[in-house]
C-alpha positions as CSV (number, residue, x, y, z in Angstrom):
1,M,108.4,87.9,125.1
2,N,106.0,85.4,123.4
3,G,106.1,83.7,120.1
4,R,104.1,86.3,118.2
5,E,106.3,89.1,119.4
6,L,109.4,87.3,118.4
7,L,107.9,86.5,115.0
8,E,107.0,90.2,114.5
9,A,110.4,91.3,115.6
10,M,112.2,88.9,113.2
11,S,110.3,90.7,110.3
12,C,112.0,93.9,111.3
13,V,115.5,92.7,110.4
14,D,116.4,94.4,107.2
15,T,115.7,92.2,104.2
16,A,119.0,93.1,102.5
17,L,120.8,91.2,105.3
18,V,119.2,88.0,104.0
19,E,121.2,88.3,100.8
20,D,124.3,89.3,102.8
21,A,124.0,86.2,105.0
22,A,123.5,83.8,102.0
23,E,126.1,84.9,99.5
24,G,129.3,83.8,101.4
25,P,132.4,85.1,102.9
26,A,132.4,88.4,101.0
27,H,129.7,89.5,103.4
28,R,129.2,89.1,107.1
29,R,127.1,86.1,108.1
30,I,124.5,86.5,110.9
31,P,124.1,83.4,113.0
32,L,120.6,82.3,114.0
33,K,121.4,82.9,117.7
34,R,122.5,86.5,116.8
35,A,119.3,87.0,114.8
36,L,117.1,85.8,117.6
37,T,119.0,88.1,120.1
38,I,118.5,91.0,117.7
39,A,114.8,90.2,117.4
40,A,114.4,90.1,121.2
41,C,116.0,93.5,121.4
42,V,113.6,94.8,118.8
43,C,110.7,93.5,121.0
44,L,112.1,95.6,123.9
45,L,112.6,98.6,121.7
46,L,109.1,98.5,120.3
47,A,107.5,97.8,123.7
48,G,109.4,100.6,125.4
49,G,109.1,103.1,122.5
50,A,105.3,102.8,121.9
51,L,104.8,106.3,123.4
52,A,107.7,107.9,121.5
53,A,105.3,109.2,118.8
54,E,101.6,109.8,118.9
55,A,99.9,107.4,116.5
56,I,97.5,108.8,113.9
57,W,95.4,107.2,111.2
58,G,98.2,106.2,108.9
59,V,101.9,105.8,109.7
60,Q,104.8,107.9,110.9
61,I,108.5,107.4,111.5
62,G,109.8,107.4,115.0
63,D,113.4,107.9,116.2
64,L,116.3,106.9,113.9
65,F,119.2,105.3,115.8
66,T,122.7,104.3,114.6
67,S,125.9,103.1,116.2
68,Q,128.9,101.1,115.1
69,E,127.2,97.9,116.2
70,E,123.5,98.3,115.4
71,S,121.1,100.7,113.7
72,S,117.4,100.9,113.7
73,Y,114.2,103.0,113.3
74,S,110.6,102.6,114.4
75,V,107.3,103.1,112.6
76,Y,104.1,103.9,114.4
77,G,100.5,104.0,113.2
78,T,96.9,102.8,113.5
79,V,95.4,100.1,111.4
80,R,92.1,98.3,111.1
81,T,91.8,94.7,112.4
82,V,90.8,91.8,110.2
83,P,88.4,89.4,112.1
84,D,89.9,86.0,112.9
85,G,86.8,84.5,111.2
86,D,87.8,85.9,107.9
87,F,90.9,83.7,107.6
88,S,90.6,80.3,105.9
89,Q,89.5,77.2,107.6
90,E,92.6,75.4,106.2
91,L,94.8,78.0,108.0
92,H,92.9,77.4,111.3
93,D,93.3,73.6,110.9
94,H,97.1,74.1,110.4
95,L,97.3,76.1,113.5
96,R,95.4,73.5,115.5
97,D,97.7,70.8,114.2
98,N,100.8,72.9,114.9
99,W,99.8,73.4,118.5
100,A,98.8,69.7,118.9
101,V,102.3,68.7,117.8
102,W,103.9,71.2,120.2
103,N,101.7,70.1,123.2
104,A,102.6,66.5,122.5
105,K,106.3,67.3,123.2
106,S,107.7,66.8,126.7
107,R,108.7,69.9,128.7
108,E,112.3,69.1,128.0
109,Q,111.7,68.8,124.3
110,Q,109.9,72.1,124.2
111,M,112.8,73.8,126.1
112,F,115.3,72.7,123.5
113,S,113.1,73.1,120.4
114,S,114.1,75.6,117.7
115,T,110.5,76.0,116.6
116,L,108.0,78.6,117.8
117,P,104.5,77.1,118.5
118,G,101.7,78.7,116.6
119,S,104.1,80.1,113.9
120,L,103.4,79.1,110.3
121,Y,105.5,79.8,107.2
122,Q,104.4,79.0,103.7
123,S,105.9,79.6,100.3
124,H,103.6,80.6,97.3
125,E,104.2,80.9,93.6
126,T,101.9,83.9,93.3
127,W,100.3,86.6,95.4
128,A,96.9,85.2,94.6
129,E,97.9,81.8,95.9
130,G,99.1,83.4,99.1
131,T,95.8,85.3,99.7
132,E,93.9,82.1,99.0
133,H,96.0,80.4,101.6
134,L,95.2,83.1,104.1
135,G,91.6,83.5,103.1
136,V,91.9,87.3,102.9
137,E,92.0,89.5,99.8
138,L,95.0,91.8,99.7
139,V,95.6,94.4,97.1
140,N,98.8,94.2,95.1
141,P,99.0,95.9,91.7
142,L,102.7,95.1,91.4
143,E,101.7,91.6,90.3
144,E,100.4,93.0,87.1
145,A,103.1,95.6,86.5
146,D,104.7,94.7,83.1
147,W,107.9,96.6,83.9
148,L,108.7,94.4,86.9
149,E,110.1,90.9,86.9
150,Q,108.8,88.5,89.6
151,A,111.6,87.5,92.0
152,T,111.9,85.7,95.3
153,Y,110.3,87.3,98.3
154,V,113.6,89.1,99.0
155,G,114.0,90.2,95.4
156,M,116.6,87.7,94.2
157,P,116.2,86.0,90.7
158,L,113.8,83.0,90.9
159,D,116.0,81.0,88.6
160,G,119.2,81.9,90.5
161,E,121.2,80.0,93.1
162,L,119.2,81.7,95.8
163,G,115.8,81.1,94.1
164,R,113.7,78.0,93.4
165,K,116.8,75.8,93.4
166,K,116.8,76.5,97.2
167,G,113.1,76.2,97.5
168,I,112.6,79.9,97.7
169,E,109.4,81.2,96.0
170,H,108.0,84.5,94.8
171,C,105.8,85.0,97.9
172,T,105.9,83.8,101.5
173,S,103.2,84.1,104.2
174,Y,103.8,84.3,108.0
175,V,101.1,83.6,110.5
176,Y,101.0,83.5,114.3
177,G,98.1,81.9,116.1
178,N,97.4,81.3,119.7
179,E,96.7,77.9,121.4
180,N,93.0,78.2,120.6
181,A,94.0,78.2,116.9
182,Q,92.9,81.8,116.6
183,V,95.0,84.0,114.2
184,E,96.7,87.0,115.9
185,T,98.9,88.3,113.2
186,A,99.7,87.5,109.6
187,A,101.7,88.9,106.7
188,L,102.3,88.3,103.0
189,T,105.5,89.3,101.2
190,A,106.4,89.3,97.5
191,G,109.6,90.2,95.6
192,Y,110.3,91.8,92.3
193,R,113.2,93.1,90.2
194,T,114.0,95.7,87.6
195,G,117.6,95.6,86.4
196,E,119.8,95.5,89.5
197,I,117.1,97.0,91.7
198,R,115.1,94.8,94.0
199,L,111.6,95.4,95.5
200,T,109.8,93.7,98.3
201,L,106.2,94.4,99.2
202,R,104.7,93.3,102.5
203,A,101.1,93.5,103.8
204,E,100.5,93.0,107.5
205,L,97.3,92.0,109.2
206,R,96.2,92.0,112.8
207,T,93.1,90.4,114.3
208,E,91.1,91.2,117.4
209,Y,93.4,88.7,119.3
210,A,96.6,90.6,118.5
211,G,96.2,93.3,121.2
212,E,93.9,96.0,122.6
213,T,91.3,97.0,120.0
214,A,89.6,100.4,120.0
215,A,85.8,100.8,119.7
216,D,86.2,101.5,116.0
217,G,88.0,98.2,115.4
218,S,91.5,99.8,115.1
219,Q,94.7,98.9,116.7
220,E,98.0,100.7,117.2
221,V,100.9,99.1,115.5
222,E,104.7,99.4,115.9
223,T,107.3,98.1,113.5
224,G,110.5,99.2,112.0
225,A,113.9,97.9,110.7
226,L,117.2,96.8,112.3
227,W,120.8,96.4,111.0
228,T,123.8,94.9,112.7
229,E,126.1,97.7,111.5
230,A,126.3,101.4,111.3
231,V,123.9,102.9,108.8
232,N,123.3,106.4,107.5
233,M,119.6,107.2,107.6
234,Y,117.1,110.0,107.1
235,S,113.3,110.1,106.8
236,N,110.8,112.1,104.7
237,S,107.5,111.4,103.0
238,I,106.0,111.2,99.5
239,A,102.5,111.9,98.3
240,M,100.7,108.9,96.9
241,P,98.0,108.9,94.1
242,D,95.2,108.3,96.7
243,G,96.2,111.5,98.5
244,Q,97.9,110.0,101.6
245,D,101.6,110.5,102.4
246,A,103.8,107.4,102.5
247,A,106.5,107.6,105.2
248,L,109.9,107.0,103.8
249,V,113.3,106.0,105.3
250,V,116.4,106.2,103.2
251,S,119.3,104.1,104.4
252,Q,122.9,103.4,103.4
253,P,125.2,101.1,105.4
254,R,128.6,102.6,106.1
255,R,130.8,100.0,104.4
256,E,132.2,99.3,100.9
257,N,130.2,97.4,98.4
258,S,127.1,98.5,100.2
259,Y,123.5,99.3,99.0
260,V,120.9,101.9,99.0
261,S,117.5,101.1,100.5
262,I,114.4,103.2,100.6
263,A,111.4,101.8,102.6
264,A,107.9,103.3,102.2
265,Y,105.2,102.7,104.8
266,F,101.6,103.4,103.9
267,I,98.0,102.3,104.6
268,Q,96.1,100.3,102.0
269,D,92.5,99.3,102.7
270,G,93.2,100.1,106.4
271,L,96.2,97.7,106.5
272,L,99.8,98.5,106.9
273,Y,101.9,98.0,103.8
274,S,105.6,98.4,103.4
275,L,107.5,98.7,100.1
276,R,111.3,98.4,100.2
277,V,113.4,99.2,97.2
278,I,117.1,98.2,97.2
279,G,119.8,99.0,94.7
280,P,123.7,99.1,94.5
281,D,125.3,102.0,96.3
282,G,126.6,104.8,94.1
283,G,126.1,108.1,95.9
284,D,123.3,110.5,95.1
285,E,122.7,109.0,91.6
286,A,122.0,105.6,93.2
287,V,119.6,107.2,95.7
288,A,117.8,108.9,92.8
289,A,117.6,105.7,90.8
290,V,116.1,103.8,93.7
291,R,113.7,106.6,94.5
292,A,112.5,106.7,90.9
293,V,111.7,103.0,91.0
294,L,109.9,103.5,94.4
295,E,107.8,106.3,93.0
296,Q,106.9,104.3,89.9
297,A,105.8,101.3,92.1
298,L,103.8,103.6,94.5
299,D,102.0,105.0,91.5
300,C,100.6,101.6,90.8
301,F,98.5,102.0,94.0
302,A,96.3,104.6,92.4
């Protein structure tokens, strides 16, 4: 498993667990070692399950799995690649500097380092600032939605204890680049709120260096989500204004004081987008409330 694969796998850990891990003893904490182990398992899951569903232009949900210890699902699809040359020179310079620092370490220092070479994380106050950092334009109509409040990238209040006081901003970008300072994968995530319901939008990008590329410039992609507990899940789809169907997964952890999460996966400008909407658990009414917010958000992508 290389650094890029681990970085991608870490993005599969359900975002609601970020809040659980940060709020204190009322929730279970997830140690870093545990998270890295989970991410490694996701890498194996995705690598081994790539043939579980035939990829089509768009996205589809693979197998849903749940047990008392862990639950997960997989998402498969086909996306277009973004040329490495489209990314900003500043980003390439940061990658070059990042690898230079890593290569200057001794072998022993590298073995005990907690960093992943070629992995860049950057906070941004706005989506536009994030796209400027990447050098790639990414559609996000939620930035202009007057019914949404901007929040941290996991949907927590910006002025709260888990917001800017902790250095957590509205958007965050993740980039992995190889030792030649070539971008392989990148993602930009933003968070929003409406009442007690949280939303996170993520756009993912892959370049020609991320994997095997077809003659038409497309690549197969595998992603998904993972929990460290038993979760009730089911999948379906919803029609979007542009005519495509977004693939949905509805999930509810089997514990008290839980939450309802609906994740939608869809293609925008040939790229994979995921929109996750999370609200307090409350049975069928809670699911309906979260779905209503999800539908309103997807309607913004007309």
